[in-house]
C-alpha positions in Angstrom: -8.6 -6.7 -31.0 -5.7 -9.2 -31.3 -5.2 -12.0 -28.8 -2.1 -11.8 -26.6 1.1 -13.5 -27.8 2.6 -16.4 -25.9 5.3 -14.0 -24.6 2.6 -11.6 -23.4 0.7 -14.3 -21.6 3.8 -15.7 -20.0 4.9 -12.2 -18.9 1.4 -11.4 -17.5 1.5 -14.6 -15.4 5.0 -13.8 -14.2 4.0 -10.3 -13.3 1.2 -11.5 -11.0 3.3 -14.4 -9.6 6.1 -12.0 -8.6 3.6 -9.6 -7.1 2.1 -12.3 -5.0 5.6 -13.6 -4.0 6.7 -10.1 -3.0 3.6 -9.5 -1.0 4.0 -12.8 0.9 7.7 -12.0 1.5 6.8 -8.7 3.1 3.8 -10.1 5.1 5.9 -12.9 6.4 8.5 -10.4 7.7 5.9 -8.3 9.4 4.2 -11.3 11.0 7.5 -12.6 12.2 8.1 -9.2 13.9 4.7 -9.3 15.5 3.5 -6.3 13.3 0.1 -5.9 11.5 -0.3 -6.6 7.8 0.6 -4.3 4.9 -3.0 -3.0 4.6 -2.5 -1.2 8.0 0.8 0.3 6.8 -0.8 1.5 3.5 -3.6 3.4 5.3 -1.2 4.9 7.9 1.2 5.9 5.1 -1.4 7.7 3.1 -2.7 9.5 6.1 0.9 10.4 7.1 1.6 11.8 3.7 -1.4 14.2 4.1 -0.5 15.2 7.7 -0.3 18.9 6.8 -3.9 18.8 5.6 -7.0 18.3 7.7 -7.2 14.6 6.8 -8.9 12.6 4.1 -12.3 11.2 3.7 -12.8 7.5 3.2 -13.7 8.2 -0.5 -10.4 10.1 -1.0 -8.4 7.4 0.8 -9.9 4.4 -1.1 -8.3 5.0 -4.6 -4.9 5.3 -2.9 -5.1 1.9 -1.4 -4.8 -1.6 -2.8 -7.9 -2.8 -1.1 -11.5 -3.3 -2.3 -13.9 -0.5 -1.3 -15.9 -2.7 1.1 -12.7 -3.6 3.0 -11.7 0.0 3.6 -14.5 1.0 6.0 -14.0 -2.1 8.1 -10.3 -1.5 8.3 -10.8 2.1 9.3 -13.2 1.0 12.0 -10.5 -1.4 13.3 -7.8 1.2 13.2 -9.9 3.7 15.0 -10.7 1.2 17.7 -7.0 0.5 18.1 -6.3 4.3 18.4 -4.2 4.5 15.2 -6.5 6.9 13.4 -9.1 9.4 14.4 -12.3 10.4 12.6 -14.2 13.6 12.9 -17.0 15.3 11.0 -16.1 17.0 7.8 -17.0 20.7 8.0 -17.3 20.9 4.2 -19.6 17.8 3.9 -21.6 16.6 6.9 -22.2 13.3 5.2 -18.5 12.3 5.4 -15.8 12.2 8.1 -12.2 13.2 7.9 -9.6 10.6 8.9 -6.3 11.5 10.4 -3.4 9.5 11.8 -2.8 9.7 15.6 0.6 9.8 17.4 0.2 6.1 18.1 -0.4 5.5 14.3 2.7 7.5 13.5 4.7 5.3 15.8 3.3 2.1 14.4 3.9 3.2 10.8 7.5 3.9 11.7 7.9 0.5 13.3 6.4 -1.3 10.4 8.6 0.6 8.0 11.7 -0.7 9.7 10.8 -4.2 8.9 9.0 -3.6 5.6 11.9 -1.5 4.2 14.4 -4.3 5.1 12.0 -6.8 3.4 11.9 -4.7 0.2 15.6 -4.4 0.1 16.2 -8.1 0.8 13.7 -9.1 -1.8 15.5 -7.2 -4.6 19.0 -7.7 -3.3 18.7 -11.5 -3.4 17.2 -11.7 -6.9 18.5 -8.9 -9.0 22.0 -7.5 -9.8 22.8 -3.8 -9.4 21.1 -1.8 -12.1 18.4 -4.3 -12.8 16.0 -2.8 -10.2 16.3 0.5 -12.1 15.6 -1.2 -15.4 12.6 -3.0 -13.9 11.3 0.2 -12.4 11.5 2.0 -15.8 9.6 -0.8 -17.5 6.9 -0.9 -14.8 6.6 2.9 -15.0 5.9 2.6 -18.7 3.1 0.1 -17.9 1.8 2.3 -15.1 1.8 5.6 -17.1 -0.6 4.3 -19.7 -3.8 6.4 -19.9 -6.0 3.5 -18.9 -3.9 2.4 -16.0 
């Protein structure tokens, strides 16, 4: 297998630096507004997307999140204690529990999105010209659509 070119190495580093900077940008905006971190939003969003269904098990939720597996159960415990999610036995598998978003969770997800959405728009609007976001999105989609992604 060939070693990466200098250009590939530089692009790889930039990709991770930009990701870290974008994450810090959003987290700072949320913290300034007195809102919880993005990991809370991510869980609430995924549960909100599946609202029509009976909920998700933790094992169904984990691959949709950008969190390590060990962190998901602790986060779910915290969200349940805060009344943002509810867990109940899974009638199809007694070893697991179904997780659903509560009304309080819906309200918090909407409040976070107000700030998070502005942070996303601000991040791109101050760095890229019109059309460049679409170009970047196309390139990232190419990387994301690879079979081993």
